[in-house]
FIMAR-921064 format. One record per residue (C-alpha): x, y, z; residue number from 1; residue in one letter. Coordinates in pm, 1 decimal. Each point is the difference from the previous one (the first is absolute). Layout:
REM FIMAR-921064
X:Y:Z:NUM:a .
...
//
This chain:
REM FIMAR-921064
7218.5:-873.2:-4246.3:1:m .
-30.4:357.0:137.2:2:d .
-398.8:0.2:42.8:3:c .
-119.6:214.0:282.0:4:v .
-296.8:-232.1:51.6:5:f .
188.3:-297.0:4.3:6:c .
213.0:150.5:283.4:7:k .
-319.2:81.5:203.7:8:i .
-123.1:-354.3:-57.9:9:a .
333.0:-144.2:130.1:10:s .
15.2:211.7:286.1:11:g .
320.4:191.1:-117.0:12:e .
-209.2:338.7:-6.0:13:i .
-268.5:32.1:283.8:14:p .
-333.3:77.4:-46.3:15:s .
-351.3:26.2:228.8:16:r .
-127.3:-354.9:-98.5:17:k .
-393.9:-53.4:-26.1:18:a .
23.1:-366.1:-103.3:19:y .
281.7:-233.4:-63.7:20:e .
5.4:-398.5:-111.7:21:d .
242.4:-206.9:-204.8:22:s .
-150.5:132.9:-317.5:23:k .
-122.6:368.4:52.2:24:v .
120.3:294.3:176.7:25:l .
-255.5:285.5:57.7:26:a .
152.1:344.5:160.8:27:f .
-127.6:361.1:61.7:28:y .
94.5:232.1:-259.2:29:d .
265.5:286.5:116.1:30:l .
-222.1:233.5:-200.7:31:d .
-368.1:-74.9:50.0:32:p .
-271.0:134.2:-253.4:33:q .
-272.8:-104.8:236.8:34:a .
-58.4:-81.6:348.8:35:p .
80.1:-345.8:-77.8:36:v .
269.7:-76.4:-241.3:37:h .
188.0:-355.3:-2.2:38:i .
244.0:-120.0:-250.7:39:l .
-48.3:-368.2:-99.3:40:l .
265.3:-160.1:-161.0:41:i .
117.8:-361.9:-93.0:42:p .
312.7:-118.0:181.2:43:k .
135.1:-118.4:-367.0:44:e .
119.2:251.8:-222.2:45:h .
-281.7:51.5:-271.5:46:i .
80.2:311.8:-173.4:47:s .
-332.1:115.2:-87.0:48:s .
-370.9:-125.3:-108.5:49:c .
141.4:-50.6:-323.5:50:k .
208.6:-290.0:140.2:51:e .
-255.3:-202.7:151.7:52:v .
-38.5:-338.9:-140.2:53:t .
-198.4:-326.1:53.6:54:e .
282.9:-104.3:222.7:55:e .
5.9:304.2:230.6:56:n .
-352.4:109.0:-14.8:57:s .
-98.2:-177.3:338.8:58:y .
200.8:294.8:152.5:59:l .
-233.0:263.6:-120.3:60:v .
-297.8:-220.8:98.2:61:a .
156.8:-9.8:351.3:62:h .
73.0:372.6:24.2:63:i .
-372.8:64.1:-67.3:64:f .
-102.4:-244.1:284.9:65:q .
257.7:184.9:207.1:66:v .
-152.6:343.1:-90.7:67:a .
-363.5:-119.8:70.5:68:a .
130.1:-138.5:358.5:69:k .
152.8:351.5:59.6:70:l .
-296.3:191.3:-105.8:71:a .
-218.7:-179.6:218.2:72:a .
244.2:11.6:276.3:73:e .
43.8:382.2:-43.9:74:l .
-378.4:58.7:-26.6:75:g .
-38.1:99.2:-366.6:76:l .
-307.8:-125.8:-14.0:77:e .
-146.4:290.9:-205.9:78:n .
268.2:-118.1:-281.1:79:g .
346.2:60.3:-101.0:80:f .
228.3:31.5:-321.4:81:r .
265.2:-215.2:-112.4:82:i .
209.3:145.0:-262.3:83:v .
333.2:-167.3:-200.2:84:a .
177.9:243.5:-195.6:85:n .
212.6:-162.7:-311.6:86:t .
276.0:167.8:-180.2:87:g .
113.2:339.3:-31.0:88:e .
-325.2:139.9:-160.5:89:d .
-209.0:-181.0:255.4:90:g .
162.9:158.2:262.4:91:g .
224.4:-270.9:142.0:92:q .
306.8:133.8:194.1:93:t .
116.9:-345.8:169.7:94:v .
40.2:-265.3:-245.1:95:p .
-118.0:-284.5:237.4:96:h .
-374.3:-96.7:-39.9:97:l .
-190.4:180.0:254.3:98:h .
-357.1:87.3:82.7:99:f .
-103.8:318.8:208.7:100:h .
-308.9:-74.5:250.2:101:l .
-157.5:340.1:78.9:102:l .
-274.2:55.3:199.8:103:g .
-177.0:219.5:287.8:104:g .
-130.0:251.3:-212.8:105:r .
-214.9:38.0:-313.7:106:s .
189.0:-79.0:-310.5:107:m .
-76.9:204.8:-326.8:108:k .
54.5:-61.5:-359.9:109:w .
226.6:108.1:-178.1:110:p .
210.7:-72.8:314.6:111:p .
51.0:288.3:261.4:112:g .
//
């Protein structure tokens, strides 16, 4: 499989890690859109939110637990945003389930 996030999860491509355990990797985005911009990925390849099932949904729950832990550690007490782009029209550019943890500034809607 030629998935860049799988290669990052396996260590084949280096990343600046924010958190890692046996199920999840969190690393800093190379093109940050906020003072804090971390990507959280399951180490198991799941293509997108459309591929979340009863069998693998525990990974999404675990990712949100990790996101909350990181947000607390990084002092995002005033809030943060978690985004998951899904599919081409949703803006997903890497076909591996991932969540953006954004914080450190006021978030507006629509995003910007």
